[in-house]
N, C-alpha and C positions, 0 to 999 in steps of 0.2 A: 504494500500500500504506500502511496506517495503522500507527502505532506509538504507544506511550505515551511522553510526555515530561514532565519536571518544569519548570514555568515559573518562572523567577526574574527578578529585576530587577538589572541591572548598569548603573551610570551612567545611570539613568532610562530604560533601554531594556529591553524584554522579550527574554529569551533562554531557550533551551530546552536541557535536558540529557536525553539518552536515558535513559528509566527503567531500562533494562537495565544501565546503568552506575552508577546511583544505589543505594547500599547502604541509606541511611537519611537522615533529617534529625534532627540532634541539637543539644543545647545544649552549646557548648564549655566546657571547663574552662580553666584558665589556659593562655596561649600563651607558650612560652618561646622567645625569639629564638635564632637560630642564626648564629654569626659567619660572615661571608663568604658567606652564602647569597645567591642572586639576589634582586633587589629585590622581586619578586612573591611570594617565600616569606617569610611573616610569622614562621614558627617552627614549633615542635612542640607538640602537645597530646596528651592521653591519652584513649582511649575503651575502656572495659572491658579494661584492661591492655594495650592495643595502642597503638602510637605512630602519630599522624597527622601528616602534613605539612600545615601550614595555608597555603593559597595565597590571595592577594588577587586575585580575578578581574579587577577593574578595572585594577590595575597590570599584570597579565599581558597585558591588551589594549593596554597602552601609554597608558592613561587615568590621570586623577588617582587616586591610591590612596585606598582607603576608610579610614575611621577604624580604628585598631587595635581588634580585637574584645575586648570585655570578657567576663568570665565570664558564661555564660548566653546569649551570642550564638548564634542558630540558624544552622546551616550544613548544606548537603547534604554527605554523605559519599559519595565516588565511588571505585569500584574502577578502577584503571588499571594495566595491566601488572603485576599481582600486588601492587600497593601501594594503600593507602588514603590519600585526601587529603580534607581539609575545605576547602570553597570559601567564602570570605567574600564574600557578595553583599549588595546593598542590601535585598533582600526576597525572600521565597519565597511564591509564589502557590499553585499547586495542580498536580495532575497533569492533563494534557490529552491529547487524541487528535489526532494529525496528520491532515490531510486533503490527501493528495497528496504529491508528491515535493518536495524543496527546489528552489528556483530561485536563480539567482545573486543575490548580495547587491548592492543598489543602491550605486553609487559614493559617494553622499553619506553612507553609513554610517560611513566612515572606515577608515583602513588597518588598525587593530587588529581591527576586526570583519571586514574582508575576509580577513585572515590566519587568524583563529581560528575562523571559522565554516564549516560545510558548506553554507550557504545559508540563505535565508529560507523558512520554512515557515508554512503556514496551519494553525492549530489551532482546536479548538472554543472556545477562549478568545481568539482573535485571532492576528495574525501575531507571529512570534518568530524570532530568529536562532538557528539550530541550532548549538551549540558543538561543536568538535572538541577532545577532551581532549588529544590529542597536541600540537596547536598551542597550546592554552591553557597547558599545563604547561611548554612550551618557552619561554614568556615572549615578550618583544618580539622576540627574535631568531629564533623558530621560523617556519617556512614562508617565510623571507626569499628563498630561492632560487626 
């Protein structure tokens, strides 16, 4: 079965977000840090009078954190369990169509990718790791069990 995904780049690797979970792609306003937030939570930002939690996707995978986003940084906005989050990623490619079902992630991809993805998918733009928002937002401790 095919579905639409948004292809992004995280730590120089192609990753995919299910299009049904992506609300939009926007340019962020200022990001205000939140004391005692997990390391992958960069802070809060505003979008049309709504508050967004800004998440560093690389840090959530246990990888080197991305640079702190500046005003105008483009980020996918995702809906997850009734909340909206902005994902800081290296790059945003385009919407793609999956071709087949996800397959297990190769072991050399790394623990963070193993934990936070639902598998490797083939798309009309090439292979990508299909991200699980549950695991991604749980940070490095999610799916540890």
